[in-house]
C-alpha positions as CSV (number, residue, x, y, z in Angstrom):
1,C,-0.2,0.1,0.0
2,H,1.2,3.4,-1.1
3,P,1.6,5.9,2.0
4,I,-0.9,8.5,1.8
5,A,1.1,10.9,4.5
6,N,4.4,11.9,6.1
7,I,3.3,12.6,9.5
8,F,5.9,14.7,11.6
9,A,6.0,14.3,15.3
10,T,7.9,15.4,18.2
11,G,8.6,13.9,21.6
12,L,5.7,12.1,23.1
13,E,3.7,12.6,20.1
14,V,5.8,10.1,18.1
15,G,4.0,7.3,20.1
16,F,0.6,9.0,19.4
17,A,1.5,9.0,15.5
18,I,2.3,5.2,15.9
19,Q,-1.0,4.7,17.0
20,V,-2.6,6.8,14.3
21,L,-0.5,4.8,11.8
22,D,-1.7,1.3,13.3
23,E,-5.3,2.6,13.1
24,L,-4.4,3.9,9.3
25,Q,-3.2,0.3,8.4
26,N,-6.3,-1.3,9.9
27,Q,-8.2,0.9,7.5
28,G,-6.1,-0.3,4.4
29,Q,-3.9,2.9,4.5
30,D,-0.3,3.6,5.1
31,A,1.8,6.5,6.2
32,N,5.4,7.3,7.0
33,I,6.3,8.6,10.7
34,I,9.1,11.2,11.0
35,S,10.5,11.6,14.5
36,V,11.5,15.4,14.5
37,V,13.6,15.0,17.6
38,N,15.5,18.4,17.1
39,K,13.9,20.8,14.5
40,K,16.9,22.9,14.4
41,V,19.3,19.9,13.3
42,F,16.4,18.6,10.8
43,D,16.3,22.2,9.3
44,A,20.2,22.0,8.6
45,L,20.0,18.9,6.6
46,S,20.6,19.2,3.1
47,E,17.9,18.7,0.6
48,H,19.4,15.6,-0.3
49,E,19.5,14.1,3.1
50,K,15.7,15.2,3.8
51,S,14.7,13.6,0.6
52,K,16.1,10.3,2.2
53,I,13.9,10.7,5.1
54,V,10.9,12.4,4.1
55,S,8.9,10.8,0.7
56,N,7.6,13.5,-1.7
57,K,5.3,10.8,-3.4
58,V,2.7,11.2,-0.4
59,V,-0.6,13.0,-0.7
60,T,-0.5,14.7,2.5
61,N,2.0,16.1,4.8
62,V,0.9,16.1,8.4
63,V,2.2,17.7,11.7
64,I,0.7,16.2,14.9
65,E,1.9,18.4,18.2
66,A,-0.2,18.5,21.4
67,S,0.8,22.1,22.2
68,S,1.5,25.1,19.8
69,A,2.9,23.6,16.5
70,K,4.3,27.3,15.6
71,T,8.0,25.6,15.6
72,I,7.3,22.7,13.2
73,S,3.8,23.6,11.1
74,D,6.0,24.6,8.3
75,L,6.8,20.7,7.6
76,A,3.2,20.5,6.9
77,G,4.2,22.5,3.5
78,Y,1.8,24.4,1.5
79,D,-1.5,22.3,1.6
80,G,-0.7,20.0,4.6
81,L,-2.6,19.4,7.6
82,V,-1.4,20.6,11.2
83,I,-3.2,18.7,14.1
84,N,-2.6,20.4,17.3
85,I,-4.0,21.7,20.7
86,D,-3.3,25.7,20.5
87,H,-6.0,26.1,23.3
88,F,-4.8,27.0,27.0
89,G,-7.0,27.2,30.3
90,A,-9.0,23.9,29.9
91,S,-8.6,21.5,32.8
92,A,-9.2,17.8,32.5
93,D,-7.5,14.5,32.3
94,K,-5.2,13.9,29.0
95,D,-7.9,11.7,27.3
96,T,-10.7,13.8,28.0
97,L,-8.6,17.0,26.6
98,Y,-7.2,15.1,23.6
99,K,-11.1,13.8,22.7
100,T,-12.5,17.2,23.3
101,Y,-10.1,18.8,20.9
102,G,-10.1,16.1,18.3
103,F,-6.7,14.8,19.3
104,D,-7.6,11.2,19.7
105,V,-6.5,8.4,17.1
106,L,-9.7,8.2,15.4
107,S,-10.5,12.0,14.7
108,V,-6.8,12.1,13.7
109,V,-6.9,9.4,11.3
110,D,-10.2,10.7,10.0
111,K,-8.9,14.3,9.3
112,I,-5.8,12.6,7.4
113,V,-7.9,10.4,5.4
114,K,-10.1,13.2,4.3
115,K,-7.4,15.3,3.5
116,S,-5.5,13.0,1.7
117,F,-8.5,12.2,-0.5
118,K,-9.3,15.7,-1.1
119,N,-5.7,16.5,-2.2
120,N,-5.2,13.2,-4.2
121,D,-5.3,15.1,-7.5
122,S,-2.3,17.2,-6.9
123,I,0.5,15.6,-4.8
124,L,2.8,18.4,-3.7
125,P,6.4,17.8,-2.8
126,L,7.6,19.0,0.6
127,F,11.0,19.6,-0.7
128,D,12.1,20.0,-4.2
């Protein structure tokens, strides 16, 4: 199955991205997960090095970040998808907050699949 998305995640979100990948695969889809441990190091990579890590043949580039995604949102590219919680002041356990703000596995998978099928006529490379 050809991957429909590059999923960029940092820190704890990498584990969440793996759960998203598992569900995508349960639905007959696939994706690439890119762990961005250090954005400055990632940005310093040459275009050739990035092309070995990031597929430009996917339909959608996705950034998953449980807080503000300002520092990595550019990885989604022009027509990508940023899934984050950029809201402060809510109080509840993590699972309740994630579900409330659409940051649960099924909601994220749904967003990725919908965005990918919306974009399927124009696969945009993230890097030239």
